[in-house]
C-alpha positions in Angstrom: 66.1 77.2 95.6 65.1 75.7 92.3 62.2 73.9 93.9 60.6 77.2 94.9 60.3 78.1 91.2 58.1 75.1 90.3 55.1 77.3 89.8 57.1 79.4 87.2 58.3 76.3 85.5 56.1 73.2 85.9 57.2 71.4 82.8 60.9 70.6 83.4 63.9 71.2 85.7 67.7 71.2 85.3 70.8 71.8 87.4 74.4 72.6 86.3 77.1 72.7 89.0 80.8 73.5 88.7 83.5 74.6 91.0 82.4 78.2 91.4 78.8 78.2 90.2 75.5 76.4 90.7 72.7 77.1 88.2 69.2 75.8 88.6 66.3 76.2 86.2 62.5 75.4 86.1 61.0 75.5 82.6 57.6 76.6 81.3 57.7 75.2 77.8 56.6 77.8 75.2 58.9 77.4 72.1 60.5 74.2 70.9 58.9 72.1 73.6 61.1 69.0 73.0 64.6 70.5 72.7 64.7 73.7 74.6 65.8 72.2 77.9 68.0 74.2 80.3 70.6 74.9 81.6 71.7 75.2 78.0 75.4 74.7 77.2 77.5 76.0 74.3 80.4 73.6 73.7 83.4 74.4 71.6 86.6 72.3 71.0 85.1 69.6 73.3 84.8 72.1 76.2 81.9 73.9 77.7 82.2 77.7 77.0 79.0 79.2 78.3 76.0 78.0 80.3 72.7 79.8 80.2 69.5 79.8 82.2 66.8 82.0 80.8 63.2 83.0 81.3 60.9 85.0 79.0 60.8 85.5 75.2 63.1 87.1 72.6 60.5 88.0 70.0 62.9 88.7 67.2 64.8 85.4 67.7 64.0 84.2 64.2 65.6 87.2 62.5 68.6 87.0 64.8 68.9 83.2 64.1 69.2 84.0 60.4 72.0 86.5 61.0 73.8 84.0 63.3 73.5 81.2 60.7 74.9 83.6 58.1 77.8 84.3 60.4 78.6 80.5 60.6 76.8 79.6 63.9 75.2 76.2 64.1 72.0 75.4 66.1 70.8 72.2 67.7 67.3 73.5 68.6 64.7 76.0 67.3 64.4 77.8 70.6 64.9 81.4 71.4 67.1 80.4 74.3 69.8 79.0 72.0 69.6 82.2 69.9 70.5 84.2 73.1 73.3 81.9 73.9 74.8 82.0 70.4 74.3 85.8 70.2 76.5 86.2 73.2 79.2 84.1 71.7 79.0 85.9 68.4 78.6 89.5 69.5 79.0 89.8 73.2 82.3 88.0 74.0 84.0 91.3 74.8 81.0 93.4 75.9 77.7 91.6 76.7 75.7 94.7 75.9 76.7 94.3 72.2 74.5 91.1 72.2 71.7 92.3 74.5 71.1 95.5 72.6 69.9 93.3 69.6 67.2 91.5 71.6 63.5 92.6 71.4 61.6 90.9 74.2 60.9 90.3 77.8 63.6 88.3 79.5 65.8 87.7 82.6 68.7 85.4 82.4 72.0 84.3 83.9 75.0 83.4 81.8 78.2 81.8 83.1 81.4 82.2 81.1 83.6 79.2 82.1 86.9 80.7 80.8 86.4 84.1 82.4 84.8 82.6 85.4 82.2 85.5 85.2 78.5 85.4 85.7 76.3 88.0 84.1 72.7 88.7 85.1 70.6 90.4 82.4 67.1 92.0 82.5 64.9 93.4 79.7 64.6 97.1 79.1 61.3 97.7 80.9 61.7 95.2 83.7 58.9 92.9 82.5 60.6 89.7 83.8 61.9 89.9 87.4 65.4 89.1 88.5 66.7 89.5 92.1 70.2 89.1 93.6 71.7 89.2 97.1 75.4 89.9 97.5 77.2 87.6 99.9 80.6 87.5 101.5 82.1 85.8 98.4 79.6 86.0 95.6 75.8 86.3 94.9 72.6 84.4 95.3 70.1 85.1 92.6 66.6 84.1 91.4 63.5 85.1 89.6 61.8 85.8 92.9 62.9 86.6 96.4 61.6 83.2 97.6 64.3 81.5 95.6 67.0 83.5 97.4 65.3 83.1 100.8 65.5 79.3 100.4 69.2 79.5 100.8 70.5 79.6 104.4 72.9 82.4 103.5 69.9 84.7 103.0 68.2 86.4 106.0 64.4 86.5 105.9 64.3 90.0 107.3 63.0 93.4 106.5 64.3 96.7 107.9 63.0 100.3 107.8 64.4 100.8 104.3 62.5 97.7 103.1 59.3 98.8 104.8 59.6 102.2 103.1 59.9 100.5 99.7 56.9 98.3 100.5 54.7 101.1 101.7 55.8 103.9 99.4 54.4 102.6 96.1 57.4 103.8 94.2 59.6 101.3 92.3 63.3 101.2 93.4 65.4 98.3 92.2 68.2 99.1 94.7 65.7 98.1 97.4 63.9 94.8 97.0 62.1 94.9 100.4 64.1 92.1 102.0 67.2 93.1 103.8 70.3 93.4 101.5 68.4 92.2 98.4 68.4 94.1 95.1 66.7 93.8 91.8 68.7 93.7 88.6 67.4 97.1 87.4 65.5 97.2 84.1 67.8 97.6 81.1 70.9 96.5 83.1 73.6 93.9 83.1 75.1 92.8 86.4 78.6 91.3 86.2 80.0 89.2 89.0 83.6 88.0 89.0 86.6 88.0 91.2 86.7 91.7 90.7 83.4 92.1 92.5 79.9 93.1 91.4 79.1 95.9 88.9 75.9 97.1 87.2 75.9 98.4 83.7 73.0 100.1 81.8 72.6 99.1 78.2 69.5 101.1 77.3 67.7 104.2 78.4 64.9 106.5 77.3 66.1 109.5 75.4 64.3 112.7 74.5 65.3 113.4 70.9 63.3 115.9 68.8 60.2 114.4 67.2 60.0 115.5 63.5 57.0 113.4 62.3 53.7 115.2 61.6 50.5 113.9 63.2 49.4 111.7 60.3 52.8 110.1 60.1 53.0 109.6 63.9 49.6 107.8 64.0 50.6 105.6 61.1 54.0 104.8 62.8 52.2 103.9 66.0 49.8 101.6 64.1 52.7 99.9 62.3 54.6 99.4 65.5 51.6 97.9 67.2 50.9 95.5 64.2 54.5 94.4 64.1 54.6 93.9 67.9 51.4 91.9 67.9 52.7 89.7 65.1 55.9 88.9 66.9 54.3 88.4 70.3 51.8 85.9 69.0 54.6 83.4 68.2 54.2 80.3 70.4 54.0 76.5 70.2 51.2 76.4 72.8 47.7 77.9 73.0 47.6 81.7 73.3 44.8 84.1 74.4 44.2 87.8 75.3 43.0 89.5 78.5 40.0 91.8 77.7 38.7 94.4 80.1 36.6 96.4 77.6 38.9 99.4 77.9 40.7 100.9 74.9 44.0 99.2 75.7 43.0 95.6 76.0 40.3 95.9 73.3 42.8 97.3 70.8 45.2 94.5 71.6 42.6 91.8 71.3 41.5 93.3 67.9 45.1 93.4 66.7 45.6 89.8 67.8 42.4 88.8 66.0 43.6 90.5 62.8 47.0 88.9 62.9 45.7 85.4 63.8 43.1 85.6 61.1 45.9 85.9 58.5 47.1 82.4 59.5 43.6 81.0 59.9 43.7 80.9 63.7 41.1 82.3 66.2 41.6 84.8 69.0 40.4 83.6 72.4 39.8 86.4 75.0 39.2 86.3 78.7 37.8 88.8 81.2 37.0 89.0 84.9 33.9 90.3 86.6 32.4 90.2 90.1 29.1 88.8 91.1 26.6 91.7 91.4 29.2 94.2 90.1 26.9 95.9 87.6 24.0 96.0 90.1 26.2 97.3 92.9 28.3 99.6 90.7 28.5 103.2 91.7 30.5 105.7 89.6 33.3 107.4 91.6 36.4 109.4 90.9 38.3 106.4 89.6 35.6 104.4 87.7 32.8 106.0 85.7 31.5 102.8 84.0 31.5 99.1 84.6 33.5 96.9 82.2 30.8 94.3 81.4 28.8 96.1 78.6 32.0 97.1 76.8 33.5 93.6 76.9 30.2 92.3 75.3 30.5 95.0 72.6 34.1 94.0 71.7 33.3 90.3 71.8 30.3 90.8 69.4 32.3 93.1 67.2 35.1 90.6 66.8 32.7 87.7 66.3 31.1 89.5 63.4 34.5 90.1 61.8 36.1 86.8 62.8 33.4 84.2 63.4 35.8 81.7 64.9 36.8 84.1 67.8 35.8 83.0 71.3 35.4 84.9 74.6 35.2 83.6 78.2 34.1 85.7 81.2 35.1 84.7 84.7 32.6 85.8 87.4 34.1 85.9 90.9 32.0 85.9 94.1 32.9 87.0 97.6 33.6 83.5 98.9 36.2 83.0 96.1 37.9 86.4 96.8 38.0 85.7 100.6 39.1 82.1 100.2 42.0 81.7 102.6 43.8 79.3 100.2 43.6 81.9 97.4 44.8 84.8 99.7 47.6 82.7 101.0 48.6 81.7 97.4 48.7 85.4 96.4 50.9 86.3 99.4 53.3 83.4 98.6 53.4 84.5 94.9 54.2 88.1 95.7 56.6 87.4 98.7 55.2 90.5 100.4 51.9 92.4 100.9 50.2 93.6 97.7 46.9 95.1 96.5 44.3 93.0 98.3 41.3 91.9 96.2 42.8 93.3 93.0 45.6 90.8 93.4 43.3 87.9 94.4 41.0 88.5 91.4 43.9 88.7 89.0 45.3 85.5 90.4 42.0 83.7 90.0 41.5 85.1 86.5 45.0 83.8 85.5 44.2 80.4 87.1 41.1 80.1 84.9 42.9 81.3 81.8 45.6 78.7 82.4 43.0 75.9 81.9 42.8 77.0 78.2 46.1 78.8 77.4 49.7 78.8 78.4 50.3 82.3 77.0 48.1 85.4 77.3 48.6 89.0 75.9 47.8 91.9 78.2 47.2 95.6 77.6 49.3 96.6 80.6 51.5 99.7 80.2 49.4 101.5 77.5 48.4 104.1 80.2 52.0 104.8 81.1 53.1 104.9 77.4 50.2 107.0 76.0 49.2 109.1 79.0 46.0 107.4 80.1 45.8 108.0 83.9 43.7 110.9 85.2 46.8 112.3 87.0 48.3 113.0 83.6 45.5 115.5 83.0 45.0 116.8 86.5 47.1 120.0 87.0 47.0 119.6 90.8 48.4 116.1 90.8 50.7 116.8 87.8 52.4 119.8 89.4 52.3 118.7 93.1 56.1 118.4 93.3 55.9 114.6 93.9 55.0 111.5 91.9 51.5 112.3 90.4 49.9 109.0 91.6 50.8 110.0 95.2 48.9 113.3 94.8 45.9 112.5 92.7 42.7 110.5 93.0 44.5 107.2 93.1 46.4 108.2 96.3 43.2 108.2 98.4 43.2 104.5 98.5 46.9 103.9 99.4 50.1 105.7 100.1 50.5 108.5 102.7 46.7 109.1 102.9 46.2 105.4 103.9 48.8 105.3 106.6 46.5 106.2 109.6 46.3 102.4 110.4 49.9 102.6 111.7 50.9 104.2 115.0 52.8 107.4 115.5 56.0 105.7 116.8 56.2 103.5 113.8 55.5 106.3 111.3 58.1 108.5 113.1 60.7 105.8 112.5 59.5 105.1 108.9 59.8 108.8 107.7 57.9 107.9 104.6 57.4 111.5 103.3 61.1 112.1 103.5 61.8 108.8 101.7 59.3 109.6 98.9 60.8 113.1 98.4 64.3 111.6 98.1 63.0 109.1 95.6 61.3 111.9 93.7 64.4 114.0 93.5 66.5 111.0 92.3 63.9 110.3 89.5 63.8 114.0 88.5 67.5 114.1 88.1 67.4 111.1 85.7 64.9 112.6 83.2 66.4 113.2 79.8 66.2 116.9 78.8 65.5 118.4 75.4 67.3 121.6 74.8 65.1 124.7 75.1 62.0 122.7 76.2 60.0 124.4 79.0 56.6 124.7 80.5 53.9 122.0 80.0 55.9 120.0 77.4 58.9 119.7 79.7 56.8 118.7 82.7 54.9 116.1 80.8 58.2 114.5 79.7 59.0 114.3 83.4 55.6 112.8 84.3 55.9 110.2 81.5 59.3 109.3 82.7 58.1 108.8 86.3 55.3 106.5 85.2 57.5 104.4 83.0 60.3 104.0 85.5 58.7 104.3 89.0 55.1 103.1 88.6 54.9 100.7 85.7 57.5 98.3 87.2 55.2 97.8 90.2 52.3 96.7 87.9 54.6 94.5 85.8 55.9 92.7 88.9 52.3 92.1 90.1 51.2 90.8 86.8 54.3 88.5 86.4 53.9 87.1 90.0 50.1 86.4 89.7 50.5 84.8 86.3 53.6 82.8 86.8 52.2 81.5 90.1 49.8 79.4 87.9 52.3 78.7 85.1 50.8 81.3 82.7 53.1 83.5 80.6 51.6 87.0 80.2 53.1 89.1 77.4 52.8 92.9 77.3 53.0 94.2 73.7 52.7 97.9 74.8 56.1 97.5 76.5 57.8 96.9 73.2 60.8 99.3 73.6 60.5 100.6 70.1 57.0 101.8 70.7 57.8 103.1 74.2 60.7 105.2 72.9 58.8 106.5 69.9 55.8 107.6 71.9 57.9 109.0 74.8 59.6 111.3 72.3 56.3 112.5 70.9 55.2 116.0 72.1 52.4 116.0 74.7 50.3 118.3 72.4 50.3 115.5 69.9 49.5 112.8 72.5 46.4 114.7 73.4 45.5 116.2 69.9 41.8 115.4 70.2 41.5 116.7 73.8 41.3 113.1 75.2 43.6 110.7 77.0 45.6 108.2 74.8 44.7 110.1 71.6 47.4 108.4 69.5 46.4 104.9 70.5 42.7 105.7 69.9 43.5 107.1 66.4 45.8 104.2 65.5 43.3 101.5 66.4 39.8 102.9 66.1 39.2 101.2 62.8 39.3 97.9 64.6 36.9 98.7 67.5 33.2 99.3 68.2 32.4 103.0 68.6 31.4 102.5 72.3 35.0 101.5 73.2 36.6 104.2 71.1 34.6 106.8 73.1 35.0 105.1 76.5 36.7 107.1 79.2 39.6 105.4 81.0 38.5 103.1 83.8 41.0 101.3 86.1 41.2 97.6 86.8 37.9 96.7 88.6 37.7 96.1 92.3 34.7 94.3 93.9 31.9 96.5 95.1 30.1 93.7 97.0 29.3 95.0 100.5 29.9 91.5 101.7 33.6 91.8 100.8 34.0 94.7 103.2 32.1 92.9 105.9 34.3 89.8 105.6 37.4 92.0 105.6 36.6 93.9 108.7 35.4 90.7 110.4 38.9 89.2 109.8 40.5 92.5 111.1 38.3 92.2 114.2 39.6 88.7 114.8 43.2 89.8 114.6 42.5 92.6 117.1 40.6 90.3 119.5 43.4 87.7 119.3 45.9 90.4 120.2 49.0 88.2 119.5 49.8 89.5 116.0 53.4 90.9 115.6 51.9 93.5 113.2 49.9 95.1 116.1 53.1 96.5 117.5 53.1 98.9 114.5 49.4 99.4 114.3 47.2 102.2 115.4 44.8 99.9 117.3 42.2 102.5 118.3 41.8 103.6 114.7 41.5 99.9 113.6 38.9 99.2 116.3 36.8 102.1 115.0 37.1 100.8 111.5 35.8 97.5 112.6 33.0 99.1 114.6 31.8 101.2 111.6 32.7 98.8 108.9 35.0 101.5 107.4 32.0 103.2 105.8 33.0 101.4 102.7 35.6 104.0 101.7 38.6 102.9 99.5 41.1 104.2 102.1 39.4 102.2 104.9 39.5 99.1 102.8 43.2 99.7 102.0 43.9 100.1 105.7 42.2 96.8 106.6 43.9 95.0 103.8 47.3 96.4 104.6 47.1 95.3 108.3 45.8 91.9 107.5 48.5 91.3 104.9 51.2 92.5 107.2 49.9 90.1 109.9 50.0 87.2 107.4 53.4 88.2 106.1 55.1 88.5 109.5 53.3 85.6 111.1 52.9 83.0 108.3 55.8 84.0 106.0 58.2 84.2 109.0 59.6 87.7 108.4 61.9 89.2 111.0 60.9 92.9 111.2 64.0 94.8 112.3 63.2 98.4 113.3 
């Protein structure tokens, strides 16, 4: 099980085994490279009291360490891992949440209490770092990824209809981790396992308290939170960089990082991805109005003028690299199940290139969910459709229910995807915190924001974590700082759109750091290759699967529709590309990954 996690922890390994527990760890060394080995033990009176295996970062560990030292705690290392361990001993002995609530970071960990014979599994507030578990007859198997659990003979490498619904529905649901019987530790939860059984406890949730700050104060507070977050998330004992797409989010983050690093005499190093011929082939559509390249150049020049030591690297991918069987196989192995096609492969290849220069990278992920950047936030039809807006707006035309015609009627009848999605929607709607007396657009936008933060963002965070950790790169997401998320969530929608644009607060808080072109740029999603050769290659592979005729995935497929797609080349539509990608990935998943589909 531990060996499957080598990609996440290439630097070190450790095992700790006792009568009722076996803990395995792979380490990616970020802080205190020499002394932060795990599993980490806390001994007292010549006996081991707790054992911890931990992944991620607790960004306020230095402040917590000072508090713990003042309370009489002694440290052997300078790592954040030992701070988490000592914090549980100091504050969480009776209730683990009393320790966890003090942590600001992205983390997933398991802590074994030897005297209580109790294991706790803990995950950060937004679910940035993954953590899965599988109940067994007399305990649990757990790991950072499903593959760790599937390596144990007690786990069944199977998926049933519920798992397929979760896979195809594009709605996050921690209670359903695709593989049969497997669950995620939900974001902001502690799972306790003992002789009394298994229980889940929530230690944090978004709340909708009244926002009393005026606009000027709100913008200043957002700026202060961003600056503080950037300062804390730039702490590392290894090289660190930023991911730059030329959009407002990543540009603002790169500029904030450059500002903070300059204070200590260091340089920011940024990285971007582009596709061969992208600008020549680029055609504006409902999703993307502009290519990234010119804006990336503007930001790089702007920062170079302000901070001459700054550096930028642009990775250009061609069709052969995107269609490379080894890369596509590595992506499927990293994700454990089908994903987003070329957008996954390009992200994997970008991270692989970044890893040659840096061990840590900062990403602008989640700014759209926090500040209201997606088009569906501003589209009344999608916003008020009575479902998750991303399933009703422009984005849905490439995936989801509209992209399901590649599957046959018998399979879709068993799948009952519309009913599943409606049930998920009603569950999410019932969770939304309510502000007394709030109605109309303001009430609805709090619902929409909640949906994106709890049902959409986790999918993107999981993708980013899997693609980055597959190459041993730690990607941090400053816009997921829970203080920022909570503050902006409680801000009225009218204030979030005060200038008539998307992400008004983020733009106002960071425009002083950015070139005017980026300040005025309209939201553009992560790029997807527009090279016609990619579609040709994709439909050629699909044709091979159909001609071979032995793929287990074909029993679920609408073969006549797929043959027509191959014949016409899909007319280059996003939905057609999604259909081809989904069938090809299902074929690889079932055949190469050895998944038993039980329907």
